[in-house]
N, C-alpha and C positions, 0 to 999 in steps of 0.2 A: 550439609547444605551447599558447601563449595562444589561438591561433585555435581549437584543439580545445575548450578550456574555454568559449569563447563559444557553442559549439553544443551544450553539454551539455543545456540545457533542451529543445531540439528533439529531441535524441537520446532523452531520457527519455520524452517524449510518444510518440515513435515506438515505443519499446520497450513501453510500456504498451499502445498500440494494437495492436501485434503480439500481445501476450499475450491481449488481449481477442479478437482474431481467432482465435487458436489455441483458446482456451477455447470460443468460439462454435462452431467447426467440430467440436470434440470433443463438445460437448453435443449437437449435431445427430446425429452418428454414434452416440453412446450412446443417444439418444432413439429411434432406429430399432430398436435391440435391446431396450430396456426402456422402452416408451412410458409406463408408469405413473410413471416418474421424470422425464419431460420437464419438467414445471412446476418441479420442484426444480432441475434443471440450468439452466434458463433464469433462475430467480431468482438463482442463484449468479453467473452471468455478468453479469446486469444490475447486481447489487449491486457486484461488483468494478469494472465499468466506471463506474458512477455515483460511488462513493465514492473508490476509489483513482485512477481515471482523472481524475475531477473535481478532486481535490486536487492531482494532478500537473500538470494544466493551470493551475490557479491559481498553483502554485509557479513554473511555467515563465514565466507572464506576469509575475509579480513580479520574477523574475530578469532577464527581458528588459527590463523597464522600469527596472531599476536600483534598485528599492525594497527588495530583499532584502538583509539583512546577513549574519548567520551562516549562513543557508541557501543563500547564493549560492556558486557555485564560485569559488575564489580566482583573480583576474586582477589583477596578474601572479601566476603560480604561486608561492606561498610559504605555508608553514604558520606562518612566524614573524611574519607581519604580523597583529596582533590585529584582529578585526572585532567591532563591537558589534551587538547586536540592534536591529532597527528595529521600528516598530509593525507592519509587515507580518509580520515574523518571529513576533512574539508572537501576532498574529491567526491565522497559519497553524498555529502550535503549538496554540493553543486549538481550532481546527477539527479537527486531528488527534486531540487529546485527546478531543473529543466523539465522533468516529467510533470511536476505539478503545474508549472507555468503552461506547458503545452496543453494539458488537460483543461486548465482554466480557460485558455483561449478557445478551445473546441467547445467547451460548455457554454460560455457566455457569448461568443461571437459567431460560432458556426452551427448553431441550432443543436448542440449536443444535449442540452437540457430536454428539449422536445423528444429527441431520439431516446434518451434514458426513460422518459415518462412512457413513451410508446412501448418500450421493452421492460418496463418496471416489474412485470410479473416474474421476471427472472430472480428477483430478490424477495426475501420474506416480507420485509416492510420497506416501503419506498414512498416518497411524496407523489401525490397524484397530479401535481401541476409543475410546469417548468419553473415558475417562481419559487415554489417550495424546494426544488432541486438546487436552484441557485443560492437560496438562503442557507440551506443545509451545507452546501460546499463552502460558502463564505465562513460559516461558523467553524467548520473543520479546518480550513486554512488558518484562521485566526488562532485556534488552539495549537495547531502544529507550529506556527511561527513563534508563538510565545514559548512553547516547549524548546524549540531549537535555540532561540535566543538565550534562554536560561541555561541550556546545556553548554553552550559555547562561551558563556560569560563567566562561568564559575572558575 
């Protein structure tokens, strides 16, 4: 089982790359049907790849180099062994906070929710209203914040 945990960073990067590939293919297919939305689909795929993919690669490199603390998979596998946060963990948390804050400002203040609803067919399931997108994002941020607070308070 410990061997599996050593490959988690590589698996995570592969999963994100696969998601980008699926979104890219779906964006191309949808652009053929609705060419007026092409730039919006491309913007969403690029943004996902840049921010989510970029931070995933940074995390994977940090884990692989052994500089991650609380964000590293436990090796040996144990939830009982306390791990402390490293400088890398705090920097990665700050980077995620900046990205999530920027996305939240775009979503709530710059009509990002309406943009996502207009391009919601890029995703398998997606709220059909801007209010639904905002509520979903608020729930995701709440769960993420609780998780981060828990990870860094142990």
